[in-house]
C-alpha positions in Angstrom: 128.9 133.1 125.8 127.8 135.1 128.8 127.4 131.9 130.8 131.0 130.8 129.9 132.4 134.1 131.1 130.4 133.8 134.3 131.5 130.3 134.9 135.2 131.1 134.4 134.9 134.2 136.5 133.7 132.0 139.4 136.7 129.9 139.0 139.0 132.9 138.9 140.3 132.2 135.4 140.9 135.0 133.0 141.0 134.9 129.2 144.8 134.5 129.2 144.7 131.6 131.6 142.0 129.9 129.5 144.0 130.3 126.3 147.1 129.0 128.0 145.2 125.9 129.2 143.7 125.3 125.8 147.1 125.7 124.1 148.8 123.3 126.7 146.1 120.7 126.1 146.5 121.0 122.3 150.3 120.6 122.6 150.2 117.7 125.1 147.4 115.6 123.5 147.2 116.8 119.9 144.1 117.7 117.9 143.2 114.1 117.2 142.9 113.0 120.8 140.7 115.8 122.0 137.5 114.5 120.3 138.1 111.1 121.8 138.5 112.6 125.2 135.3 114.6 124.7 133.4 111.6 123.5 134.6 109.6 126.5 133.6 112.4 128.9 130.2 112.6 127.2 129.6 108.9 127.7 130.7 109.1 131.3 128.3 111.9 132.0 125.5 110.0 130.2 126.1 106.9 132.3 126.2 108.9 135.5 122.9 110.6 134.6 121.3 107.2 133.8 122.6 105.7 137.1 121.2 108.6 139.1 117.9 108.3 137.3 117.8 104.6 138.0 118.4 105.3 141.7 115.7 107.9 141.8 113.2 105.6 140.1 114.0 102.7 142.5 113.5 105.0 145.5 110.2 106.3 144.1 109.1 102.8 143.4 109.8 101.8 147.0 108.0 104.8 148.3 105.0 104.0 146.2 105.0 100.4 147.2 105.3 101.3 150.9 102.4 103.8 150.7 100.2 101.3 148.8 100.9 98.7 151.4 100.1 101.2 154.2 96.8 102.1 152.6 95.8 98.4 152.2 96.5 97.6 155.9 94.6 100.6 157.3 91.3 99.5 158.9 88.2 101.1 157.3 86.9 104.1 159.0 84.0 103.5 161.4 80.7 105.2 160.5 78.4 106.4 163.2 
């Protein structure tokens, strides 16, 4: 609960403003639609995380392939 207070304090929202927003959302959309919105938001966040992880994995794979190729093409060190 402390984190929520901190987050809302950063956005400049007080308790009354938060309650007003929640009440407006309930009036506009109704109690039945809110879980659907939350589910859709959760799926969107999950897809975004998966996409970012895929991009990170592709970049790491390219880095690994490039470093492996560089190691293979280096001439062996001369011994004296």
